[in-house]
C-alpha positions in Angstrom: -33.2 10.1 -79.9 -33.0 9.6 -76.1 -33.0 12.6 -73.7 -29.6 14.3 -73.5 -29.8 15.9 -70.0 -27.4 13.8 -68.0 -27.8 12.6 -64.5 -26.1 15.0 -62.1 -25.3 13.5 -58.6 -24.5 16.9 -57.2 -27.6 18.8 -58.2 -30.0 19.6 -55.3 -33.2 17.5 -55.5 -36.3 17.8 -53.3 -37.2 14.3 -52.2 -40.4 15.5 -50.6 -41.9 15.8 -54.1 -43.0 12.1 -53.7 -45.3 13.1 -50.8 -48.9 12.0 -51.6 -47.8 9.8 -54.5 -48.4 6.1 -54.9 -45.3 4.0 -55.3 -44.8 0.4 -56.2 -41.5 -1.4 -55.3 -41.0 -5.0 -56.5 -38.6 -6.9 -54.4 -39.3 -4.4 -51.7 -39.0 -6.8 -48.7 -35.2 -6.6 -48.5 -32.0 -5.1 -49.8 -32.2 -2.3 -52.3 -36.0 -2.6 -52.7 -36.5 -2.2 -48.9 -34.2 0.8 -49.0 -36.4 2.4 -51.7 -39.6 1.5 -49.8 -38.2 3.1 -46.7 -37.0 6.3 -48.4 -40.3 6.8 -50.3 -42.5 6.1 -47.3 -40.3 8.4 -45.1 -40.9 11.3 -47.6 -44.6 10.8 -47.6 -45.4 8.4 -50.4 -48.0 5.6 -50.1 -45.8 2.6 -50.7 -46.8 -0.9 -51.9 -44.2 -3.6 -51.4 -44.4 -6.5 -53.8 -42.4 -9.5 -52.9 -42.5 -13.3 -52.7 -40.8 -13.1 -49.3 -43.8 -13.2 -47.1 -42.1 -12.9 -43.8 -39.7 -10.2 -44.9 -42.5 -8.3 -46.6 -44.8 -8.3 -43.5 -41.9 -7.3 -41.3 -41.1 -4.3 -43.6 -44.8 -3.3 -43.6 -44.9 -3.5 -39.8 -41.8 -1.5 -39.3 -42.8 1.3 -41.7 -46.3 1.5 -40.3 -44.7 1.8 -36.8 -43.1 5.0 -38.1 -46.5 6.3 -39.2 -45.7 5.6 -42.9 -48.2 4.3 -45.4 -47.0 0.9 -46.4 -48.7 -2.2 -47.7 -47.2 -5.6 -48.5 -48.6 -7.8 -51.2 -47.3 -11.3 -51.7 -46.4 -11.4 -55.4 -44.7 -14.0 -57.6 -42.8 -11.9 -60.2 -42.5 -14.8 -62.6 -46.3 -15.0 -62.8 -48.3 -12.6 -65.0 -51.5 -13.4 -63.1 -49.9 -12.7 -59.7 -48.5 -9.3 -60.8 -51.9 -8.4 -62.5 -53.8 -9.1 -59.2 -51.2 -7.1 -57.3 -51.7 -4.1 -59.6 -55.5 -4.4 -59.3 -55.3 -4.4 -55.5 -53.0 -1.4 -55.6 -55.4 0.6 -57.7 -58.2 -0.2 -55.4 -56.2 1.0 -52.3 -54.3 3.9 -53.8 -55.4 7.0 -52.0 -54.9 9.3 -55.1 -56.4 6.7 -57.5 -53.1 6.6 -59.5 -49.8 4.8 -59.8 -47.1 7.4 -59.8 -43.8 5.6 -59.3 -42.8 2.0 -60.2 -39.4 0.6 -59.2 -38.4 -2.8 -60.4 -36.0 -4.1 -57.7 -37.0 -7.8 -57.7 -34.2 -10.0 -58.8 -32.5 -13.3 -58.2 -29.1 -14.8 -58.8 -28.4 -17.9 -60.9 -26.0 -20.8 -60.7 -22.5 -20.9 -62.2 -22.9 -23.3 -65.2 -19.4 -24.7 -64.7 -20.5 -26.0 -61.3 -24.1 -26.7 -62.2 -23.7 -28.4 -65.6 -20.4 -30.1 -65.7 -19.8 -33.4 -63.8 -17.3 -33.8 -61.0 -13.9 -34.9 -62.0 -13.9 -38.5 -62.9 -17.6 -38.6 -63.5 -19.2 -39.1 -67.0 -21.4 -36.6 -68.8 -25.1 -37.6 -68.8 -26.4 -39.5 -71.8 -28.3 -36.4 -72.9 -28.4 -32.8 -71.6 -31.1 -31.8 -69.1 -33.2 -28.7 -69.4 -31.2 -25.8 -68.0 -32.6 -23.7 -65.1 -33.3 -20.1 -66.0 -34.2 -18.4 -62.6 -32.8 -15.0 -63.6 -34.4 -14.9 -67.0 -37.7 -15.9 -65.5 -37.7 -13.5 -62.5 -35.4 -10.6 -63.5 -36.2 -10.3 -67.2 -39.7 -11.7 -67.7 -40.8 -10.4 -64.3 -39.5 -6.9 -65.1 -41.2 -7.1 -68.5 -44.5 -7.9 -66.8 -44.1 -5.1 -64.3 -43.2 -2.6 -67.0 -46.2 -3.6 -69.1 -48.6 -3.2 -66.1 -47.0 0.2 -65.3 -47.4 1.5 -68.8 -51.0 0.2 -68.9 -51.7 2.2 -65.8 -49.9 5.3 -67.0 -51.8 5.5 -70.3 -55.1 5.1 -68.6 -54.3 7.9 -66.2 -53.3 10.0 -69.2 -56.7 9.4 -70.8 -58.4 10.4 -67.6 -56.1 13.4 -67.3 -55.6 12.4 -63.6 -51.8 12.7 -63.3 -50.6 16.2 -62.2 -47.0 15.1 -62.7 -45.2 12.7 -65.0 -45.2 9.0 -63.8 -41.8 7.6 -63.0 -40.4 4.2 -64.0 -37.1 3.1 -62.6 -35.6 -0.2 -63.8 -32.8 -1.8 -61.7 -30.3 -4.0 -63.5 -26.6 -4.5 -62.6 -23.2 -4.4 -64.1 -23.8 -7.5 -66.1 -26.1 -5.3 -68.2 -22.8 -3.9 -69.6 -20.3 -6.7 -69.0 -20.4 -10.4 -69.4 -20.4 -12.4 -66.2 -18.2 -15.5 -66.8 -20.0 -18.9 -66.5 -23.4 -17.2 -65.9 -25.2 -16.7 -69.1 -28.7 -16.8 -67.4 -27.9 -13.8 -65.1 -26.0 -11.9 -67.8 -28.8 -12.3 -70.4 -31.4 -11.2 -67.9 -29.5 -8.0 -67.2 -28.8 -7.3 -70.8 -32.5 -7.8 -71.5 -33.6 -5.3 -68.8 -31.2 -2.8 -70.4 -32.9 -3.6 -73.7 -36.4 -2.8 -72.2 -35.0 0.5 -71.0 -33.5 1.5 -74.3 -36.7 0.7 -76.2 -38.9 2.6 -73.9 -36.8 5.7 -73.2 -37.6 7.4 -76.5 -39.7 10.5 -75.9 -42.2 9.5 -78.6 -42.8 6.2 -76.9 -43.2 7.8 -73.5 -45.7 10.4 -74.8 -47.9 7.5 -76.1 -48.0 5.8 -72.7 -48.8 8.5 -70.2 -45.7 10.7 -70.8 -43.7 8.8 -68.2 -40.0 9.2 -67.3 -37.9 6.1 -67.3 -34.3 5.6 -66.0 -32.1 2.6 -65.5 -30.1 2.1 -62.4 -27.1 -0.3 -62.6 -25.5 -0.8 -59.2 -22.2 -2.6 -58.9 -21.6 -4.9 -55.9 -23.9 -3.9 -53.1 -24.2 -5.3 -49.5 -27.6 -7.0 -49.8 -29.0 -10.5 -49.0 -28.2 -11.5 -52.6 -24.5 -11.2 -51.7 -24.9 -13.1 -48.4 -22.2 -15.8 -48.2 -20.1 -14.4 -51.0 -19.4 -10.8 -50.0 -16.2 -11.8 -48.1 -14.9 -13.7 -51.2 -15.7 -10.7 -53.5 -13.8 -8.3 -51.2 -10.9 -10.8 -51.1 -10.9 -10.9 -54.9 -10.7 -7.2 -55.1 -14.3 -6.1 -55.5 -15.4 -2.8 -54.0 -18.8 -3.4 -52.2 -21.1 -0.4 -51.9 -23.9 0.4 -49.6 -27.7 0.2 -50.2 -28.0 3.9 -49.2 -25.8 5.1 -52.1 -28.0 3.2 -54.6 -31.2 4.5 -53.0 -30.0 8.1 -53.1 -29.1 7.8 -56.8 -32.5 6.2 -57.5 -34.4 8.8 -55.6 -32.6 11.5 -57.6 -34.0 9.7 -60.7 -37.6 9.6 -59.6 -37.6 13.0 -58.0 -35.7 15.0 -60.6 -36.9 17.1 -63.4 -36.1 16.7 -67.1 -36.7 14.0 -69.6 -35.2 11.0 -67.9 -34.0 8.3 -70.2 -30.6 8.0 -68.5 -28.6 5.0 -67.3 -26.9 5.5 -63.9 -24.3 3.4 -62.4 -23.5 3.3 -58.7 -19.9 2.1 -57.9 -18.2 1.6 -54.6 -16.0 4.7 -54.7 -16.6 8.3 -53.8 -17.8 10.3 -56.8 -20.6 12.7 -56.1 -23.5 10.8 -54.6 -21.9 7.6 -53.3 -20.1 6.8 -56.5 -23.1 7.5 -58.8 -22.4 8.6 -62.4 -24.2 8.8 -65.7 -23.2 5.9 -67.9 -23.6 7.7 -71.2 -25.6 4.8 -72.6 -26.3 6.5 -76.0 -24.5 7.1 -79.2 -23.1 10.4 -78.0 -21.8 8.8 -74.8 -20.3 5.8 -76.6 -23.1 3.4 -75.5 -21.9 2.9 -72.0 -18.1 3.4 -72.5 -18.1 5.5 -69.3 -18.5 2.3 -67.3 -15.3 1.0 -68.8 -13.5 4.2 -68.1 -14.6 4.2 -64.5 -13.6 0.5 -64.2 -10.1 1.4 -65.3 -10.1 4.1 -62.6 -10.9 1.5 -59.9 -14.5 2.4 -59.1 -15.5 -1.2 -58.9 -12.3 -2.5 -57.4 -9.9 -4.9 -59.2 -12.4 -7.8 -59.8 -13.7 -6.5 -63.1 -10.3 -5.8 -64.5 -10.7 -8.3 -67.3 -14.5 -7.7 -67.9 -15.7 -7.6 -71.5 
């Protein structure tokens, strides 16, 4: 059974507990990932930013170091096992405490609307045979997260064998609302988010965690957030009734997950309305909580705006 201690956005949490720890943030060059890198570095963690965005990653590293924070950028392709493996090796060589304490999987990409990408323009004929469909989200979001998670658990269990971890390692997976709702005309992105939720639900069982370093795992599922991924469509989303939240609200909720006590194993949604910590609430993604029905209830209360009114 998953842990039953629910996420509480109002409970005091000491963010300085990350001081001296080694943290990895995939997708840390921009958006939510950069928000986590900044928060962790500000509170004294040694931060490693993994991203394929070389210019953004180097800029983030420079800005954080200018504030006397410990930050290192590593150019990493999340779709490549070899690239991620080399990044983790480099981190273990440079980690000041010789461990990996916190891993946050913030790397993610969008994918095309299949109605626009697969169907011909009006008046045009269908191709003689279908072409291979692109799967950018499954490759980066799902497979990339799976690789990162595997490398994290491998590090955690080795640390457990050496008895070198004074506190429980933290693993925070970041998905999105499509982990709970279908996104029309976007099976690639929806499948990738459902898959990340599946990884979380498989690994949150206490017996599993104890076998791999006694880690704590949580899932963060933000709604619409003002990040580069929404560039060019944010105005349209607001026009359609979506409520767009801020990166800071997502980061605060995530920091509560990695700094808090207890067993973890909770899924947390961050909406665009005011409820506790910037609209953050426990999804109740277990049998007792109706396997995520809380998201549907909050949707009906308008937390995400009107856009998801017909979500299933």
